[in-house]
Backbone as JSON Lines, residues from 0, in Angstrom:
{"i":0,"aa":"X","n":[-7.42,-3.81,0.55],"ca":[-6.15,-3.18,0.29],"c":[-6.34,-2.0,-0.65]}
{"i":1,"aa":"X","n":[-7.12,-2.22,-1.71],"ca":[-7.31,-1.14,-2.69],"c":[-7.95,0.09,-2.07]}
{"i":2,"aa":"X","n":[-8.91,-0.11,-1.2],"ca":[-9.56,1.03,-0.56],"c":[-8.57,1.82,0.29]}
{"i":3,"aa":"X","n":[-7.64,1.13,0.91],"ca":[-6.67,1.8,1.77],"c":[-5.6,2.54,0.98]}
{"i":4,"aa":"X","n":[-5.27,2.06,-0.22],"ca":[-4.19,2.7,-0.97],"c":[-4.65,3.84,-1.86]}
{"i":5,"aa":"X","n":[-5.92,3.85,-2.25],"ca":[-6.4,4.86,-3.2],"c":[-6.12,6.29,-2.76]}
{"i":6,"aa":"X","n":[-6.35,6.68,-1.5],"ca":[-6.06,8.08,-1.14],"c":[-4.6,8.49,-1.35]}
{"i":7,"aa":"X","n":[-3.69,7.53,-1.27],"ca":[-2.27,7.84,-1.4],"c":[-1.78,7.92,-2.83]}
{"i":8,"aa":"X","n":[-2.54,7.37,-3.77],"ca":[-2.12,7.42,-5.17],"c":[-2.98,8.33,-6.03]}
{"i":9,"aa":"X","n":[-4.11,8.79,-5.51],"ca":[-4.99,9.63,-6.32],"c":[-5.09,11.07,-5.8]}
{"i":10,"aa":"X","n":[-4.57,11.33,-4.62],"ca":[-4.61,12.68,-4.06],"c":[-3.22,13.07,-3.59]}
{"i":11,"aa":"X","n":[-3.09,14.25,-3.07],"ca":[-1.8,14.74,-2.6],"c":[-1.63,14.53,-1.1]}
{"i":12,"aa":"X","n":[-1.77,13.3,-0.65],"ca":[-1.51,12.99,0.76],"c":[-0.03,12.69,0.87]}
{"i":13,"aa":"X","n":[0.64,13.46,1.69],"ca":[2.08,13.3,1.85],"c":[2.37,12.48,3.1]}
{"i":14,"aa":"X","n":[3.59,12.06,3.24],"ca":[4.0,11.39,4.46],"c":[4.28,9.91,4.32]}
{"i":15,"aa":"X","n":[4.24,9.37,3.1],"ca":[4.62,7.98,2.94],"c":[5.97,7.93,2.23]}
{"i":16,"aa":"X","n":[6.67,6.84,2.43],"ca":[7.98,6.7,1.8],"c":[7.83,6.56,0.29]}
{"i":17,"aa":"X","n":[8.86,6.95,-0.42],"ca":[8.84,6.88,-1.88],"c":[8.72,5.44,-2.37]}
{"i":18,"aa":"X","n":[9.42,4.52,-1.7],"ca":[9.36,3.12,-2.13],"c":[7.95,2.55,-1.92]}
{"i":19,"aa":"X","n":[7.3,2.91,-0.83],"ca":[5.93,2.47,-0.6],"c":[5.0,3.07,-1.64]}
{"i":20,"aa":"X","n":[5.17,4.36,-1.94],"ca":[4.33,5.01,-2.94],"c":[4.43,4.3,-4.29]}
{"i":21,"aa":"X","n":[5.65,3.97,-4.69],"ca":[5.85,3.33,-5.99],"c":[5.09,2.0,-6.08]}
{"i":22,"aa":"X","n":[5.18,1.2,-5.04],"ca":[4.51,-0.1,-5.07],"c":[3.0,0.09,-5.01]}
{"i":23,"aa":"X","n":[2.52,1.01,-4.18],"ca":[1.08,1.28,-4.12],"c":[0.56,1.73,-5.49]}
{"i":24,"aa":"X","n":[1.33,2.59,-6.14],"ca":[0.94,3.07,-7.47],"c":[0.87,1.93,-8.46]}
{"i":25,"aa":"X","n":[1.84,1.03,-8.41],"ca":[1.85,-0.1,-9.35],"c":[0.68,-1.05,-9.1]}
{"i":26,"aa":"X","n":[0.32,-1.27,-7.84],"ca":[-0.84,-2.09,-7.53],"c":[-2.09,-1.43,-8.09]}
{"i":27,"aa":"X","n":[-2.2,-0.12,-7.89],"ca":[-3.37,0.63,-8.36],"c":[-3.48,0.57,-9.89]}
{"i":28,"aa":"X","n":[-2.39,0.78,-10.58],"ca":[-2.39,0.75,-12.04],"c":[-2.71,-0.66,-12.55]}
{"i":29,"aa":"X","n":[-2.14,-1.67,-11.92],"ca":[-2.44,-3.04,-12.33],"c":[-3.93,-3.32,-12.18]}
{"i":30,"aa":"X","n":[-4.51,-2.86,-11.1],"ca":[-5.95,-3.04,-10.9],"c":[-6.76,-2.33,-11.98]}
{"i":31,"aa":"X","n":[-6.39,-1.09,-12.29],"ca":[-7.11,-0.33,-13.3],"c":[-7.02,-0.98,-14.68]}
{"i":32,"aa":"X","n":[-5.9,-1.62,-14.95],"ca":[-5.69,-2.25,-16.26],"c":[-6.11,-3.71,-16.29]}
{"i":33,"aa":"X","n":[-6.71,-4.18,-15.21],"ca":[-7.13,-5.58,-15.1],"c":[-5.96,-6.56,-15.22]}
{"i":34,"aa":"X","n":[-4.8,-6.16,-14.7],"ca":[-3.64,-7.04,-14.66],"c":[-3.52,-7.62,-13.26]}
{"i":35,"aa":"X","n":[-2.87,-8.72,-13.14],"ca":[-2.66,-9.34,-11.83],"c":[-1.57,-8.57,-11.07]}
{"i":36,"aa":"X","n":[-1.91,-8.06,-9.89],"ca":[-0.93,-7.3,-9.11],"c":[-0.11,-8.17,-8.15]}
{"i":37,"aa":"X","n":[-0.05,-9.48,-8.4],"ca":[0.57,-10.42,-7.46],"c":[2.01,-10.04,-7.1]}
{"i":38,"aa":"X","n":[2.8,-9.67,-8.09],"ca":[4.2,-9.32,-7.84],"c":[4.29,-8.12,-6.9]}
{"i":39,"aa":"X","n":[3.44,-7.13,-7.12],"ca":[3.49,-5.92,-6.31],"c":[2.9,-6.16,-4.92]}
{"i":40,"aa":"X","n":[1.88,-7.01,-4.83],"ca":[1.33,-7.36,-3.52],"c":[2.38,-8.12,-2.7]}
{"i":41,"aa":"X","n":[3.17,-8.94,-3.35],"ca":[4.26,-9.65,-2.65],"c":[5.28,-8.65,-2.12]}
{"i":42,"aa":"X","n":[5.56,-7.61,-2.89],"ca":[6.48,-6.57,-2.41],"c":[5.91,-5.84,-1.21]}
{"i":43,"aa":"X","n":[4.61,-5.55,-1.26],"ca":[3.98,-4.9,-0.1],"c":[4.01,-5.81,1.12]}
{"i":44,"aa":"X","n":[3.76,-7.1,0.9],"ca":[3.75,-8.04,2.01],"c":[5.14,-8.16,2.65]}
{"i":45,"aa":"X","n":[6.18,-7.92,1.87],"ca":[7.54,-8.0,2.39],"c":[7.92,-6.78,3.24]}
{"i":46,"aa":"X","n":[7.16,-5.7,3.12],"ca":[7.45,-4.5,3.9],"c":[6.92,-4.67,5.32]}
{"i":47,"aa":"X","n":[7.68,-4.17,6.28],"ca":[7.26,-4.25,7.68],"c":[6.29,-3.11,7.98]}
{"i":48,"aa":"X","n":[5.02,-3.41,8.23],"ca":[4.02,-2.35,8.43],"c":[4.33,-1.46,9.63]}
{"i":49,"aa":"X","n":[5.07,-2.0,10.59],"ca":[5.4,-1.21,11.78],"c":[6.53,-0.21,11.52]}
{"i":50,"aa":"X","n":[7.31,-0.46,10.47],"ca":[8.47,0.39,10.19],"c":[8.3,1.3,8.98]}
{"i":51,"aa":"X","n":[7.33,0.98,8.12],"ca":[7.15,1.76,6.91],"c":[6.6,3.15,7.28]}
{"i":52,"aa":"X","n":[7.02,4.15,6.54],"ca":[6.62,5.53,6.84],"c":[5.24,5.83,6.26]}
{"i":53,"aa":"X","n":[4.27,6.03,7.17],"ca":[2.92,6.46,6.79],"c":[2.5,7.53,7.78]}
{"i":54,"aa":"X","n":[1.66,8.46,7.36],"ca":[1.24,9.53,8.26],"c":[0.33,9.0,9.38]}
{"i":55,"aa":"X","n":[0.32,9.69,10.49],"ca":[-0.53,9.33,11.62],"c":[-1.89,9.99,11.45]}
{"i":56,"aa":"X","n":[-2.61,9.51,10.43],"ca":[-3.95,10.01,10.11],"c":[-4.87,8.8,9.99]}
{"i":57,"aa":"X","n":[-6.15,9.04,9.83],"ca":[-7.07,7.91,9.63],"c":[-6.67,7.09,8.41]}
{"i":58,"aa":"X","n":[-6.33,7.79,7.32],"ca":[-5.92,7.09,6.09],"c":[-4.63,6.3,6.32]}
{"i":59,"aa":"X","n":[-3.69,6.9,7.03],"ca":[-2.43,6.23,7.31],"c":[-2.62,4.99,8.17]}
{"i":60,"aa":"X","n":[-3.46,5.1,9.2],"ca":[-3.74,3.95,10.05],"c":[-4.47,2.85,9.27]}
{"i":61,"aa":"X","n":[-5.36,3.25,8.38],"ca":[-6.07,2.27,7.54],"c":[-5.08,1.55,6.62]}
{"i":62,"aa":"X","n":[-4.14,2.31,6.04],"ca":[-3.14,1.7,5.17],"c":[-2.23,0.77,5.97]}
{"i":63,"aa":"X","n":[-1.79,1.19,7.14],"ca":[-0.92,0.35,7.97],"c":[-1.64,-0.95,8.34]}
{"i":64,"aa":"X","n":[-2.92,-0.87,8.69],"ca":[-3.7,-2.07,9.03],"c":[-3.83,-3.0,7.81]}
{"i":65,"aa":"X","n":[-4.05,-2.41,6.63],"ca":[-4.14,-3.21,5.41],"c":[-2.81,-3.9,5.11]}
{"i":66,"aa":"X","n":[-1.72,-3.19,5.32],"ca":[-0.4,-3.79,5.1],"c":[-0.16,-4.93,6.08]}
{"i":67,"aa":"X","n":[-0.61,-4.77,7.32],"ca":[-0.45,-5.83,8.31],"c":[-1.28,-7.06,7.94]}
{"i":68,"aa":"X","n":[-2.52,-6.84,7.49],"ca":[-3.34,-7.98,7.05],"c":[-2.71,-8.69,5.86]}
{"i":69,"aa":"X","n":[-2.18,-7.92,4.91],"ca":[-1.53,-8.5,3.74],"c":[-0.31,-9.31,4.16]}
{"i":70,"aa":"X","n":[0.46,-8.76,5.08],"ca":[1.66,-9.48,5.55],"c":[1.27,-10.78,6.26]}
{"i":71,"aa":"X","n":[0.18,-10.76,7.01],"ca":[-0.27,-11.98,7.69],"c":[-0.73,-13.05,6.7]}
{"i":72,"aa":"X","n":[-1.27,-12.62,5.56],"ca":[-1.71,-13.57,4.54],"c":[-0.56,-14.15,3.73]}
{"i":73,"aa":"X","n":[0.54,-13.42,3.64],"ca":[1.72,-13.83,2.85],"c":[2.94,-13.87,3.74]}
{"i":74,"aa":"X","n":[3.06,-14.88,4.6],"ca":[4.21,-14.93,5.54],"c":[5.53,-15.17,4.84]}
């Protein structure tokens, strides 16, 4: 998950929804600070990967796949 979200929080890749960006950023910051990102991962798992706005790029497809795997782990 972290590998898929890093391009969206550390560079100027546009095309994701603001709500998705906020949660991705919080997961990233929690990881950097060695905090448990469980609450934010639960929020990501609650998002529908098929409906969330991500760009149709390699990074976007990687993020969408990571969101789908996360959702499958947290039904």
